[in-house]
C-alpha positions, 0 to 999 in steps of 0.5 A: 304035936304027936303026943297030942294026936296030930296027924303029920300034915308035912307031906300033904302041904309040901304036895299041895304048895310045892313053891312054898320055901322048905322051912314051913316043914323043917323049921323045929324049935320048942316055943312052949315057954313063948305063949306065956309071954302073951299078955292080950287076951286070946280067944281059941276057936277049935274044930273038933275034926281037925287031924292036924290039930286036934282038940287037945292041941287047943287045950295045951295051948290054953293051959300055957296062955295067961289069958285065954278062953276056949270053944270047941266047935262041932264038926269044925276043921281049921278053916271054919268058913270053908268045906273040906274033906274033913268038914263035910258041912260047911260051918257058916259064921252066922250059925254058930255066931262067931261075932258073938264069941269073939271078944272085943279089942276093948277086952270084954269077952263076948259070949253068945253060944246059946244066943245070949250076950253078956247082958242076957238079950237075945240076939238075932242072926244078921249079916251086918251090925256096927257099934260106936265106941270111945276107948282109953285108960282115962275114959269115964263111962258115967261122963260120956253117958250124960254128955250123949244122953244114951245108956251104953251097951257097953261101959267100964273103967280101966281096972274094973274087974272081969270074970274069968270065963275059963273057971280058973278063977284067976283075977282079971281086970279091964285093960282100958276104959270103954263107952259104947253103943251097938245097932244089933238089936234096934236094926233089922238090916243085912247091910251096914249103912242103916246101922251107922245111920242109927248110931249117927242119929242115936248119938246126935252126931257130929257134934262141934266139940266131940272132937276136943273131948276125945282128945282131952281124955287121951281117948279113941273113937271108931265105928266097928263093922260086923259083916258076914261075906260068905258069898265073897261078892258083898261090898261093905257099904260104908257112906263117904259122909259117915267115913269123912265124919269119923275121920274129922273126929279123928276117928276110924271105921273098921270092918270085921269081915267073915267068910 
C-alpha cells in the first residue's frame, strides 16, 4: 500500500476504535494471488479523495481481478454516502447514479454514468424502483417473452457473449440465463408499492401455472427493489400481499438499500 501512495491509517484507527482486536492493524500477509481466484464479476467504485486507499490501489486490484470494472468517483472517500474530513461534500447515491453503476447479480454490467442505461434509454433520478427477474442456466428468454406476452427489459441465455467494459478485449460470457422487466421508466414514485404493483399488472400476476414453469426450468424468480434511504428513516413499503404472492411462487423479495 505504501508503494501505491496510501497513508498509514493504523494509528488513527486504533485511537478511534480502542475496543477492536489488535489483528485489525497487526495482520500481515501477501494476498496478491487471492484476487485471481475470484470468478464473479467485480465492480470497483473508488473515490479519488481517499488518502488511505488511493486510486492506484483500485487500479492494482483491477489488474489482479479476472473480471472487473473500475470507476473513479470525483471527490469521493471510501464512505461514498457519508461526509468526512476528506470528503467535504456529501455524494448522494442518486446524484451519481450508484444503482446504474452496479451491475446486476445476473452478470450484466449496467452503465449509467452519463444518464443512459445499456439499452440507450434515458434514466431519471428516483429514490425507488423495482424489477421482476427469472434466472437460471436453462432460462430461454424467447419462451418467457411468449408466456408473459411482454417484451423484456433484460434477456439473455447462459453463455451469451458480454461486452468487456474494461477495454481489455477479454471473451466474457453470461454465467446464467435471465429474463426480466423493470419499472424505472414507467413509474414515477419514490415509494416501492407503485413500482411493484406496476410489475404485477404488467405480467398479470399471480398465474396459477407460473410456479410449475419456474420449477420445470430449474429457475429462480424475484422482485429486486432499489431503495435510497439517505435519511435513514425511509421504510421500504413492500405490501404483505405481494410478499405472500412471491413466496407462493417460491420466489424472493430483495431490497438493495443505499444510504
